[in-house]
C-alpha positions in Angstrom: 117.6 104.7 64.0 115.2 107.3 62.6 117.2 110.0 64.3 120.4 108.7 62.8 118.9 108.5 59.4 117.5 112.1 59.7 120.9 113.4 60.8 122.6 111.7 57.9 120.0 112.8 55.3 120.2 116.4 56.6 124.0 116.3 56.4 124.0 115.0 52.9 121.5 117.5 51.7 123.4 120.4 53.3 126.7 119.1 51.9 125.3 119.1 48.3 124.1 122.7 48.8 127.4 123.8 50.2 129.2 122.3 47.3 127.4 124.8 45.0 127.5 127.8 47.3 129.1 129.0 50.5 127.1 128.2 53.7 124.5 130.8 54.4 122.9 130.6 57.8 119.2 130.9 57.3 119.5 130.0 53.7 118.7 126.3 53.9 115.2 126.7 55.4 113.6 124.5 52.7 116.0 121.6 53.4 115.7 121.9 57.2 112.0 122.3 57.3 111.6 119.3 55.1 112.8 117.1 58.0 109.9 116.2 60.4 112.3 115.7 63.3 113.8 118.6 65.2 117.0 119.9 63.5 119.7 122.0 65.3 122.9 123.2 63.6 125.7 124.4 65.7 129.3 125.6 64.8 132.5 124.1 66.2 132.2 126.3 69.3 128.8 125.0 70.1 126.9 128.1 69.1 123.5 127.7 67.4 123.6 128.5 63.7 120.1 127.4 62.7 117.0 125.4 63.7 114.1 124.1 61.7 110.3 124.6 62.3 110.0 121.4 64.2 112.5 122.7 66.7 110.7 126.0 66.9 107.4 124.3 67.7 108.8 122.3 70.6 111.0 125.0 72.1 108.9 128.0 71.3 111.9 130.0 70.0 112.6 131.1 66.4 115.9 130.5 64.5 116.8 134.1 64.3 116.3 134.6 68.1 118.7 131.7 68.8 121.4 132.5 66.3 124.8 132.7 68.1 123.4 131.4 71.4 125.7 128.7 73.0 123.8 125.5 73.1 124.7 124.9 76.7 122.5 127.8 77.7 119.4 125.7 76.8 120.6 122.7 78.7 119.0 122.1 82.2 121.6 119.8 83.8 125.3 119.9 84.2 126.7 120.8 80.7 129.8 118.6 81.0 128.1 115.6 79.4 126.8 117.9 76.6 130.3 119.3 76.0 131.8 115.8 75.9 129.1 114.7 73.4 129.9 117.7 71.1 133.6 117.1 71.5 133.2 113.5 70.4 131.2 114.5 67.3 133.8 117.2 66.4 136.5 114.6 66.8 134.9 112.5 64.1 132.4 110.2 65.8 129.3 109.8 63.5 125.7 109.6 64.6 126.4 109.9 68.3 123.3 109.8 70.6 122.7 112.0 73.6 119.6 112.5 75.8 119.0 115.4 78.2 116.6 118.0 79.6 116.3 121.4 77.8 114.6 124.7 78.6 111.8 126.0 76.4 110.7 129.6 75.9 107.9 129.2 78.5 110.5 127.9 81.1 109.3 124.4 80.8 111.6 121.4 80.6 111.6 118.9 77.8 113.5 115.7 77.4 115.1 115.4 74.0 117.0 112.6 72.4 119.6 113.9 69.9 121.8 112.3 67.3 124.6 114.4 65.8 126.9 114.2 62.8 129.7 116.4 61.8 129.5 118.4 58.5 132.9 118.8 57.0 134.4 120.5 53.9 136.4 118.7 51.2 139.6 119.1 53.3 137.9 117.3 56.2 137.6 120.4 58.4 134.6 120.5 60.5 132.2 123.2 59.4 129.0 122.5 61.5 127.4 119.9 63.6 123.9 118.7 62.5 121.8 117.5 65.4 118.5 115.6 64.9 116.2 115.4 67.9 113.0 113.8 69.1 110.9 114.9 72.0 110.9 112.0 74.5 109.3 113.9 77.5 106.2 111.7 77.5 108.3 108.5 77.3 110.5 109.7 80.2 107.5 110.6 82.3 106.0 107.1 81.7 109.3 105.5 82.6 109.5 107.5 85.8 105.9 106.6 86.8 106.6 102.9 86.0 109.7 103.0 88.1 107.8 104.6 91.0 105.1 101.9 90.7 107.8 99.2 90.7 109.5 100.7 93.8 106.1 100.8 95.5 105.5 97.2 94.6 108.9 96.1 95.9 108.3 98.0 99.1 105.0 96.2 99.5 106.5 92.9 98.9 109.2 93.6 101.5 106.6 94.6 104.0 104.6 91.4 103.3 107.8 89.4 103.9 108.5 91.2 107.1 104.9 90.7 108.2 105.2 86.9 107.7 108.5 86.9 109.5 107.1 89.0 112.4 104.0 86.8 112.7 106.1 83.7 113.1 108.4 85.4 115.6 105.6 86.8 117.7 103.8 83.4 117.8 106.9 81.7 119.2 107.8 84.6 121.4 104.3 84.8 123.0 104.5 81.1 123.8 107.6 81.7 125.8 106.2 84.9 127.3 103.0 83.2 128.4 105.0 80.5 130.2 107.2 83.1 131.9 104.1 85.1 133.0 102.2 82.0 134.2 105.1 80.6 136.2 106.0 84.0 137.7 102.3 84.5 138.7 102.2 81.1 140.3 105.5 81.7 142.2 104.4 85.1 143.4 101.0 83.8 144.6 102.7 81.0 146.6 104.9 83.4 148.5 104.1 85.3 151.7 103.8 89.1 151.3 107.1 89.9 152.9 109.1 87.3 151.0 112.3 88.8 149.5 111.5 87.2 146.1 108.3 89.1 145.8 109.8 92.3 144.4 112.0 90.5 141.7 108.9 88.6 140.6 107.0 91.9 140.3 109.7 93.2 138.0 109.5 90.0 135.9 105.7 90.5 135.5 106.1 94.2 134.7 108.7 93.3 132.1 106.4 90.7 130.5 103.6 93.3 130.2 106.0 95.7 128.4 107.1 92.9 126.1 103.5 92.1 125.3 102.9 95.8 124.5 105.9 95.8 122.2 104.8 92.8 120.3 101.3 94.3 119.9 102.9 97.5 118.5 105.1 95.5 116.2 102.1 93.6 114.8 100.2 96.8 114.2 103.2 98.4 112.4 103.6 95.5 110.0 99.9 95.2 109.1 99.6 96.5 105.5 95.8 96.8 105.5 95.0 99.8 107.6 91.6 101.4 107.1 89.8 104.5 108.3 93.0 106.6 107.9 92.4 109.8 106.0 94.4 112.9 105.1 95.0 115.4 107.8 93.1 118.6 106.7 94.8 121.8 108.0 91.6 123.8 107.4 89.5 121.5 109.5 92.2 121.6 112.3 92.1 125.4 112.3 88.3 125.5 112.4 88.1 123.0 115.2 86.2 120.4 113.1 88.7 117.6 113.9 88.2 115.2 116.8 90.9 115.1 119.5 89.7 112.4 121.9 92.8 112.3 124.1 93.1 116.1 124.4 96.7 116.3 123.2 96.0 119.0 120.6 96.7 116.7 117.8 93.7 115.6 115.7 92.9 111.9 115.9 93.0 111.6 112.1 96.6 113.0 112.0 97.7 110.6 114.8 96.2 107.6 113.0 97.6 108.7 109.6 101.2 109.2 111.0 101.1 106.0 113.1 101.4 108.0 116.3 98.2 106.3 117.5 96.9 102.8 116.8 93.4 101.8 115.7 93.5 98.0 115.8 89.7 97.6 115.5 89.6 100.0 112.5 86.8 102.2 113.9 88.6 105.5 113.2 89.2 106.2 116.9 92.6 105.7 118.7 92.8 102.6 120.8 93.6 104.6 124.0 90.3 106.5 123.6 88.3 103.3 123.1 89.9 102.0 126.3 89.3 105.2 128.3 85.6 105.4 127.2 85.0 101.7 128.0 84.4 100.7 124.4 87.3 98.4 124.6 88.7 96.5 127.6 92.4 96.5 128.5 92.7 94.3 131.5 96.5 94.3 131.7 96.8 98.1 131.2 99.3 97.9 128.3 97.3 100.4 126.1 96.2 97.7 123.6 92.6 96.5 123.6 92.3 92.9 124.8 90.3 91.9 121.7 93.2 93.1 119.5 95.8 91.2 121.5 93.8 88.0 121.3 93.2 88.5 117.5 96.9 89.1 116.7 98.1 86.4 119.0 100.1 88.7 121.3 98.0 87.3 124.2 96.5 83.9 124.7 93.0 82.8 125.8 93.2 79.1 126.4 89.8 78.9 128.1 88.0 80.9 125.4 86.4 83.4 127.7 87.6 86.5 125.7 90.0 87.6 128.5 93.7 87.2 128.2 95.1 84.4 130.3 97.4 86.7 132.2 94.4 88.7 133.4 92.5 85.5 134.5 95.6 84.4 136.4 96.0 87.9 138.0 92.3 87.7 139.1 92.9 84.3 140.8 91.0 82.3 138.2 92.3 78.8 137.8 93.0 77.8 134.2 92.3 74.3 133.1 93.7 74.3 129.6 
């Protein structure tokens, strides 16, 4: 509303001056500089005729330097919307608003909100277009940051919903998987070594191990609270200061940061290295520490001995759960 009022006031003031004397570009400085908002006057071809001091302060360009410059040369984006805006004002639409990005003298970009009104003679012919502008760069930046924060929040909420869904799925899936593993182990142990059903049962048990590994990876992926991950420092990599416990020439911190390696106990060391060094046990050989499988529910421990049931069964231990 202030921009609209500024454009109308400037137009009225200029009209009164023009009624007494022909328009003289550069001769209305006192009127233009009396408006605190940015003022930009262009002709019917979209060429700059005059700007005020407020415009010069924001854009870093003086009125004489800009005289005759097509306004579209200062516009950052596709000039088609700018042309349509000026055409509408020239056609008679009053106080039409337009927002866009503009180049300054130091090659910066500023968001400006313009309101334009046509300045016409007594015969109704357009003489000039008076544009009143306000620098809204800070507002646009704040809106963009707020939108990014909102998108991050929405993404976090989606991941939390997925985590709840996955937890429920894995709980039910592991119940079925444990039954399959248990009965397959019992069937295999009751058969003689050369029985034709031995090999199919081996494949069943191998598949259950793969399924257990997949559920563990899925749980790790959906966990939103991952600690001990830090930015991969290129300088430290080149100087050899980064740890590479598995010898794959990729620093441990980079693998953890990218998700290429898991760290379910949050000690800053990939799980596979904990297992290889004996820090963590992996009785079923699926690459996931037993303690993590038990914690996430991807493995069961009905007798509470800290060993997944499938490993107790494989070792010949009878379960009484």
